[in-house]
Phi, psi and omega in degrees: 000117188266134177282116184273325181204152175223127176222151179266126177263113181293327183296326177263344184062031182226156173276130175269110184259115183259134176249196183298311184233023180198175173211157179220167178246158178213146175270178182306311189298315184290320180307312183286321183296322179272359184045056184288142177199154181298128180098342178294139178258120184277136174277180188300325180288317181295318182292321181298319180297324177294313180299315180300318179299316177294319180295323181294313179301315181299311184287329172296326175295319178300319179295321177296317179292325181295327181267358183288336186278321177196161180294147183235158173275166177303312182301322181297319180292320175300314180293325180291317183287325175299317178302325181282353177090018183277139187285165188293323182297316186288324181297320178294324177293320177298315179298316178303313180294317176303321182288320177304320183273003177078023185269342177238127177206092188298327182292316175297323178296313181298320180295311182299314180301314181302308183302316180295310180290326177286308182290312186270327182253356184050042175287154178281159180295331176296317179289327177293317176303315181298316181293318178293324176297322180292337184264005170094011181280131184291158182291329179298331172275324181291323188301307182288331180293313185291320183295323179294333185245029182304324180287346183295330180307306184296318177301316184285320178300315180294324176296313174300315186295318182297329177288332185264329190299321175305317179289318186287332178295334180281340182251330186229160176208167178058224180306319184298321181291317178296316180295317178306309180295317179297315178296317182298311182289327177292326181288339173279356183097005184280141189281163189300314185294327174292320182290320178303313181298318185285325172301323178293332179273325190264336185245000000 
């Protein structure tokens, strides 16, 4: 593959290597390692090194774009790149660079997610744990997080119940009212002891 032209693009801080019907980019390190110059004919290994560098940059940009809308977990990024057809070796390199630049932090993600879902949506700890596990958050991160916020379950269950009770009291009483409250809170993931304590307070 013969190099037809080389020019430096300031906006990208990369060399643009032009061939007959295509072009690729190289950074300073790769430019010097491959001894790139106009008219040079690249062998298969040299062209592969250039192509791998470009594929990495392209897929890294996809990962950056993916996390630009909101922070993501390591697993979410892996799943996205797999869906894009990126191979395992390159995915690990991309993850390493993202972590190096501070773009991935599962512990910070879990804390932020917990705060949002507990405070704004009044989710139970069990539901939050389930959702975070699905996003790839490890139990090592989840255990201390949930332990620190153990009391939130009662507060959130009470908040949800107080919103519903005025409506339910008009329709139900006695056992039916208790069953309605229990079924509702259980469906939200609240534990029996939390529900039982709340029923003792409200009914």
